[in-house]
C-alpha angles and dihedrals in degrees: 000000000000118000097016148020123280090243091056092049091049091052091050092048090051091049091049091050090049091050091050090051090049091050091052091048091050090051092051090048090050090052091049091050091050091050092049091050091051091049090049091052091049091050090049091052090049091050091050091050092049092048092050090048091051092051091050091050091051091051092047091048092052093047092050092049093049093045093049095050094046094049092049095065110089116211134194097032097134112128129197116247116261093237093052092046092049091048092050093047096045118093118241114283101245112142119195108267106207108124097083092043091051090050091053094049124101118293092240091071108124117242088233090067090052090052091049091051091051091050091051091050091051091048091051092050091048091049090050091050091049091051092050092048091050091049092049091048090051091050091049091050091050090049091052091049091048092049091050091049090049091052091048092050091048091050091048091048092049090048091051091048091050091048091048090050091050091048089048092052091048091049091050091051091049090048091053090049091049091048090051091050090049091051090050091050090050090051091050090048091050089051090050090051091050091051091047091051090048090051090049090053092050091048091049090052092047092049091050092050091047092051089051089051091050090051088055094046098053097058091046091053090053098052111129096222093058124069112174122193117275092244093052092045092048094050092046092049090048091053091049091050092048092051091048092049092049091047091052093048093047092048090051091048094049096038092238 
């Protein structure tokens, strides 16, 4: 072989093949690191979404609990006593006083007039009794309506409290599910971080071995008894430069 011995050419070819294999391996490792970084970013976004969802569920649960308890307290249910209502509705007790006056009148008053006065008194008493009975019936009806309304309000309040309790239980179950999902996501993220750290370690080892190989290649290329062809030397030097550039870029990216 012109310009060098066959053994020297074989050594350089082996070195070039080794460098090409190392370049391919570095590329694969870079792709794996990029994929791991993307997965880590997606897991971080998922964790943020789960945390935000859990906070919203906590706020909704608190709002539902406060709303249910406030709506279940009936107000303004005080009723007047039946005796007081009947007393207020009844007309004043003032019977017609006519018997004594009729007795003191002149003796010539006809008995028919006395009978008419007695009838009027009886009619007045009956009217007063009817008025009192109507007032008492109205009070009783109002009391029945108020009692029915009170029962309805109590039933509505109890139904709202039960619904709020069911919503609270459902929110607590959803919160537990979200917490479990968040814990699972954290475990996956921790596994991704471990794999990323392992990949970083492998890359660091590979970079160190490649640098050692480059330190071996440069002295061999400068031996005085070997003179490879310019094309072979140029291609070998290009491969070495490419490996060095990739190593520098990867080291800067991984902070090594």
